[in-house]
C-alpha positions in Angstrom: 21.5 7.6 8.1 22.1 4.3 8.3 21.8 3.5 4.9 24.4 5.6 3.8 28.3 4.7 3.1 31.3 7.2 4.6 30.9 8.9 0.6 27.7 10.6 1.5 25.5 8.5 -1.3 22.8 6.2 -0.4 23.3 2.6 -0.7 22.1 1.8 -4.2 19.7 -2.4 -4.6 18.0 -3.6 -7.6 15.7 -5.9 -6.3 13.9 -7.7 -9.2 10.4 -9.3 -8.7 9.8 -6.4 -6.1 5.9 -6.0 -6.9 4.3 -8.4 -3.9 5.7 -10.6 -0.9 9.6 -11.4 -0.5 10.7 -8.9 -2.9 8.5 -6.6 -1.9 8.9 -7.1 2.0 12.5 -6.1 1.3 12.2 -3.5 -0.9 10.4 -2.0 2.1 12.8 -2.8 4.3 15.4 -1.3 2.3 14.5 2.1 2.1 13.3 2.6 6.0 16.8 2.1 6.0 17.9 4.5 3.6 18.5 2.8 0.2 17.7 4.1 -2.2 15.5 0.8 -4.3 14.6 0.2 -8.2 12.4 -2.6 -7.6 11.3 -4.4 -10.9 7.2 -4.9 -12.0 6.0 -7.4 -14.4 3.1 -4.9 -15.3 3.5 -1.1 -14.1 -0.7 -0.9 -15.9 -1.2 -2.9 -12.6 -1.6 -1.1 -9.3 1.2 -3.5 -6.9 1.7 -2.4 -3.0 5.4 -1.7 -4.8 3.5 1.6 -6.5 2.0 2.5 -2.8 5.7 2.3 -1.2 7.5 4.5 -4.0 4.7 7.0 -3.8 5.4 7.7 -0.2 8.8 7.3 -0.9 10.2 10.4 -1.2 12.1 9.4 -4.4 13.9 7.1 -2.7 11.6 3.8 -4.2 11.6 3.6 -8.3 9.6 1.1 -10.3 10.6 -0.5 -13.5 8.9 -2.9 -15.7 10.6 -5.9 -16.3 9.6 -9.6 -17.6 11.9 -11.7 -16.8 10.4 -14.3 -19.3 11.4 -12.5 -22.2 15.3 -11.2 -22.6 14.9 -8.3 -24.8 13.8 -5.9 -21.5 16.4 -7.3 -20.2 19.1 -4.2 -22.2 17.5 -1.7 -22.4 16.1 -1.9 -18.3 20.4 -2.1 -17.7 20.6 1.3 -20.1 17.9 2.6 -17.9 19.3 2.0 -14.1 23.2 1.2 -15.1 24.4 4.9 -14.2 23.8 4.1 -9.9 26.9 2.2 -7.7 24.8 -1.0 -7.7 25.1 -1.5 -3.6 23.0 -5.0 -4.0 21.3 -6.4 -6.7 18.7 -9.2 -5.5 15.8 -11.4 -7.2 13.8 -13.2 -5.9 11.5 -14.4 -9.0 13.3 -17.1 -11.5 12.1 -17.6 -15.4 9.2 -19.3 -15.9 11.0 -21.1 -18.6 14.0 -23.5 -18.4 16.2 -20.2 -20.1 19.1 -18.5 -18.1 19.1 -14.7 -18.1 22.2 -14.2 -19.7 25.8 -13.6 -17.6 26.9 -10.0 -17.4 24.4 -7.5 -17.1 24.2 -6.8 -14.2 26.8 -6.9 -11.4 27.4 -9.5 -8.8 27.8 -7.8 -5.7 24.7 -9.6 -3.7 25.2 -9.2 -0.3 22.4 -6.6 1.8 25.2 -5.4 4.8 
């Protein structure tokens, strides 16, 4: 598999803002390359292309809720997704406020090798 390193484990990416647009395109491309993808959406009740991708992915795409404008959601998300060894973390969405998310919440790896 293209996304499988020598260890035999699939590469895993966290994509913040993957419900549609660029984030969804990145999620779809990485999933097509064999990566496991965790994509975030602001509202899990709203149907988005990411939910459709997850439904077709045989468990390789997971949808998590995250509103990056609410810092109280960072730690619970981190607790839910912390176990995988993250290969990549990408944010296609910036906060709508001047508040900056605290650093160190997620591993700093950002390359898409």
